[in-house]
C-alpha positions, 0 to 999 in steps of 0.5 A: 185424150188418145190423140193429144197434141198437148199434155199438161203433167200435174205433179212433175218431179225431178225425182227419177223413178217418181210418177211425175218424173217417169210420165215426162220421160214416157212422153219424151222417150215415146217420140211425143211432138206436141206441147208438154207442160210440167206442173208443180209449184216447187219447180221452174223447170223439169227435164227441161220444160218450163214448169207451171205452178198449176194448170190454170197459169199454162194460159191455154186449154190442153188436150190431157192433163196426167194426174201424178198426185195422190188421192188427196188432191185428185178432186181439187187437180181434176176440177182445176183442170176442168175449170182451164179447158182441159179436154181429158185426164189420167188418174193413176192414183187409187181414188180411195178416201175413207167413207163419210157420212152424206158424202159420195165416194171420191170415185163418183166425185171424180165422174161427176166432174168429168161429165159435167166438163165433158172430159174424158179420164183414164183411170182411176187406179191404172196405168194409163194408156199407149197410143203407139199410132200418134206416139202418145204415151201417157204412162206413169211407169216404165214401160218398154221404149222402141215398141213398134206399132201394129194392129193389135189393140188391148184394153185392160182392167188388170194394169199387171196384164196391161204392162206384161203384154207390152213388155212380151217378146213375141212379136206382139204389136200393139197400136193401142194398149189401154189400162182403163182402171175403174173407168170413172167416165171413159169405159172399155166400149169407148176405148173400143170404139175408137180403135175400130174406127181406125183403119189399123187395127186388126184385132182387139183383146180385152181383160175385163172383170165387167162392162160398166157401160153395158149398152155401149159395150154391146154397141161396140162389139156389134161394130166389131161384127160389122167391121170383121174385127175379132175381139178376143176376151179374157173375162174374169170373175165367172166363180163370184157368188151367184146373184140372188136370183134362186127362186127359178131353176134359170137364174140359178143356172144362169149365175154370175157369168151366164150374160157374158156367155150369152153376149159373146155368143150373140156377137161372135166374141172369142173367150179365152182362159189365160194370157198365154191364150189370148196371146196365141189367138191374137197372134194368130188373128193379127196375120190377117188370114181367116179360115175356109172350109174344113179342119186343122191339118198338122205337121210333126216331127215326133210320132209322141207329140203327134199323138199328144196334139191329137188328144188335146184337139179332141179335149178342146174340140178343134176339128181335123182334117179328113184328107182326101184320096188325092192328098193320101196319094200325093203323101205316099209319093213324098213319104219314106216308106213306113210313114203313114199318109195321114193327118196329122202327119209325122213326116220323120223317118230317116231324115232322107231328103227332109226339107223336100219331104216337109215342104211337099207334105205341107203343100199337099195338106194345104192343098186338101179342100177339107183343110182350113189351116195348117199348124207346123208343130215343131219344137223351135229349139235353135237351129244348127243352120236356120238358113236350111231348118224347119224355119226356113221351110215354113219361110219357103212355103208361107207365102204360097198359100192364103191359108192360115198357117202357124208354127206351134211350139209345145214348149215355150220355154225352149224356143230360141227367140233369135231364130223365131224373129225370122218367123216373125220378120216373114209374118208367120204366127208362132203359137207357144204351147200345144193347148193355147196354139190349138185353141187359137185355132179353135177361135179362128174355125169359131169365128168363122162359123159365126160370121157364116150365120145368116142375118137374124129377123128382127121382126116379131112373128107373134101377132101384136094383139097377142104380145099386147095382151100378154103384156097387160097380163103380165103388168097386172101383177096377177100371179101366173099358175101352170095353166097361164104358163103354158098358154103363154108358151103355146101362143109363142110357138112352144107345144105344150101339153093339154092341161086343166085346173081342179079344186076337187076330186070331181073336177080332177076325175072330170079334167082327166076324163077329158084330157084323156088317160094317163095323166099327171097330177100336179099341186098348184099351190101358189107358193109352191114354185118347185113341184117335185121338190115338195113331192107335189107330183103323180105320174101315170095315172091311168084311171079314175080311181088313181086320179081321186087316190092322188087328188086326196092324198096331194090336197091333203098335205099340200092343199086343194088347187091341182092341175091335170096334164096329159101325159107326154110321151117318152123322151129326153128331159130338156129344159128351157128358161128365160132369166132377166139380167140386171146389166144385158137384160132377158137371157134365154136358156137351154139346159139338160132338164128334170129333177137334176137341171141345177146338179148338172149344170148343163145349159147355154145362154143367149140373147134373144131373138134367136134364129134356127141356126142360132139356136141349134149352135145353143143345143149342139154345145150341151154335154147331153146333145148326144142323148137327142140322138138316141141311146141304147136303142132309143129312137133319135129326138126331133132336135128341130122341134127343140130348136123352134121351141127355143126360137119361140121362147126367145121371141117370148123374151124379146117381146116380154122379157123386160116385164119377167124376173124369170120363166122355167120350162121344165121338162120339155119332153123331146121324142121322135115325134116332137117336144112337149112343154110339161110344166112352166113357171112364170115369175112376173117382174116385181116392184122390188126388182125395179 
């Protein structure tokens, strides 16, 4: 499909502006060198090509059939193309028809035709594709002519976003752009795998609503990581209604978007929030330079805009270079008196010897060992003399370094496109906004950090007999209580408190005696999943009488089954969990814990299994992370112990996740002497969950 050397256009037309006409125009004006076969029984010739009454009468199979016909004709025409041996098709129409009892939707029927014939299909409800590497423009609507093929790839579920990026005026050069539409037979993952097999590909941008072929999508991301091709994603729909997995806190916390968060973290995918951020990030990666150690250095001609960048960098999380004494010395020698030798640097004083001051300031910062990348931050308004202005300075310094270097304009609306073209011609990335440009640098540094992670182990540390025993237990259908849940965690490397069951006052008091005071008493009635919500927890019971009184009160109100647990030492309350996503399987969750776990929604998710480095990445990105370092005189928690618990839980998810609907570990008390799981809710996978 993407390298077609023969194309039939069904619905070809002489009417200008129609899909059937524009499809032919796009092929002709796009430099297509293969055979073109207009198909329409109304005409003998269209745009100089012989026109055929049907695909079947062309006389030989074609690589690609473009269906420029209405919904009502799609099934018939795709079937004819399949029967004629066509290898692939593009469907522009929406594929909608009114529902009919006992008849599958049109999209399903078209997908069946394509799969049975082994056809690739772009669409339906798409705008087609442009493979500029091979001069194949399968487009039914006007797109710019004369586009220069580059190394970027863009795959979009949005036809408007597809067209917008092809119309860009900022040197985003695509080799392949695909409007994937409904993906009735061919998915974004298939296009990604094609792109990753092309040596020209420098980076891949995605605008997606969902992954319609999750396993293939994951495999494509794995290939991108192996080939070190950055994947930048604008994933929409995160605010959709959460799935109905609300019996466990972990399910509610994961929400609709949690699986993609975990997926992108696992494979080093860079998630953006807007098309502008997507464009800036692709621009920076397309230049081909990767970040080394350190942070961002920046030079400015404005103190106010420098302050704006410092604020923005802090909000986005872009680390700024802490310059060395040697760099400070060089800047003092370079700058006019009164200018501070700091990063970010305001280089503008009186303008005396400005070109040499600015260039030597950049050189000093680029030579600093803590500089991973440099931003030349000036508003790219029209220059009186482009051969001597900021652009010329950038063009002189840029080839002197192999570190990432970009011009960053704070205001895209003021950019002079003619002047900027000189930067494009020199290969210098131009970023068009303070926030989006800094976000692009943040993605550059994030990719560096992800690629530096050690390869994770694929061998479970849990003995086979332990895994097999718990698989049998989970598959039995018997419910889990707190004691079972904590034992499951303990045998997967998670430290837990001592706990026993009791069904009367005597057993409760005896259990407390064995465990050791103080203890906690909690309802263990099977129907009550969240004990705190039912006022079913009594803490810090220090005597036999206190245990007896608490038992009588809980049993009288909620039922006789309770657990008696050792009180954990004071510490920071965290929450861990496992939730099964219908697309991507088990996910591991780490969150701020306690009774406000769902209210705060401070959580991170990962795909199991995790090692220490990957577990720490999740922990370090929590808003609650500073609490673990100790606040208001409290000692720091043993964060390594929490990381070990996350790793252990991840192997539980890896080995047993297919048998779980959800698992909550809340709270996990983290203190200076380690982390202890205090409670566990285990929900085995039910027959209804499939």
